[in-house]
N, C-alpha and C positions, 0 to 999 in steps of 0.2 A: 553646433550641429550634432545631432546624435549619429554614431556609426558602431558598426560591429567589426570585430577582428577575431580571426581563427588563430589559435595558438595550439598546434598538435591536436589533441582531442577536446580541447576547451574552447569554448566561444565567448568571448569577452565583450559585452555590451556597455558602450560609453554612450550616457544621455546628458543632455543639457539640464540645467536647473529647471528651466521652463517645462521640459518634457517630463522631468519627475514630479513636479508639482501638480500637473494636469491629473484630474480625476482617471482612475483606470476604465479602459472601456470593455474590459476582459468580462465575459459572462460566464458565471460558474454555473455547472449542472449538477444537481444532487444526484447522488448515486442511488440506483433502485435496489433496495435490499432484497427484492424478490427476484432480481435478474439472475439466472443460474450461472451466467457467463461473466457476471461482474465479480472483480476480485473482492475478497471479503478477508476480514482480519481473522485472528485465531478463534475469536468468539462470535458466533453468528447472532442476528439480531434477535432470534428467539431463545438465546442462552445457550445453544448447543455448541459443541466443540467442532470446529472446521478442521477436519482431518487432512484436507489438502491445501492447507495454508503453507506457503513456502517457508514461513518461519520456523516450522518443525523440522525442516532439513531432511525429509525423508525418513524420520525415526518411527512414524506411524506404519511405514510399509517395509518391509524388510524382515530379516529372519526373527528379530525380537518385537516385530510390530503389534501383535496382539498382547503381549506382556506390557509394551509401552502403553498402548491404548488403555488398559485395563488400570495401570498405575495413574496415568494422567487423568482419567475418568475419575477415579477416586478423589484424586487432589482437587479436581475441579467442582466436583458436585458435593465435596464435605463442607 
């Protein structure tokens, strides 16, 4: 019998062998690269730099943001 257990912030899910062997019914939906509200990675599908990517940690906006953008652009496009 499958069941779920909460342990603090963690959720532990126990499944039976039969549950684990059954094909997944999850439906994956492809990301829309043209959706401006969809999270994108550092490099956009068109090859441009996504300055809003959280992976930059705000380095593109701040007192040295313009210098960072210039240096990173030089690196990326070279």
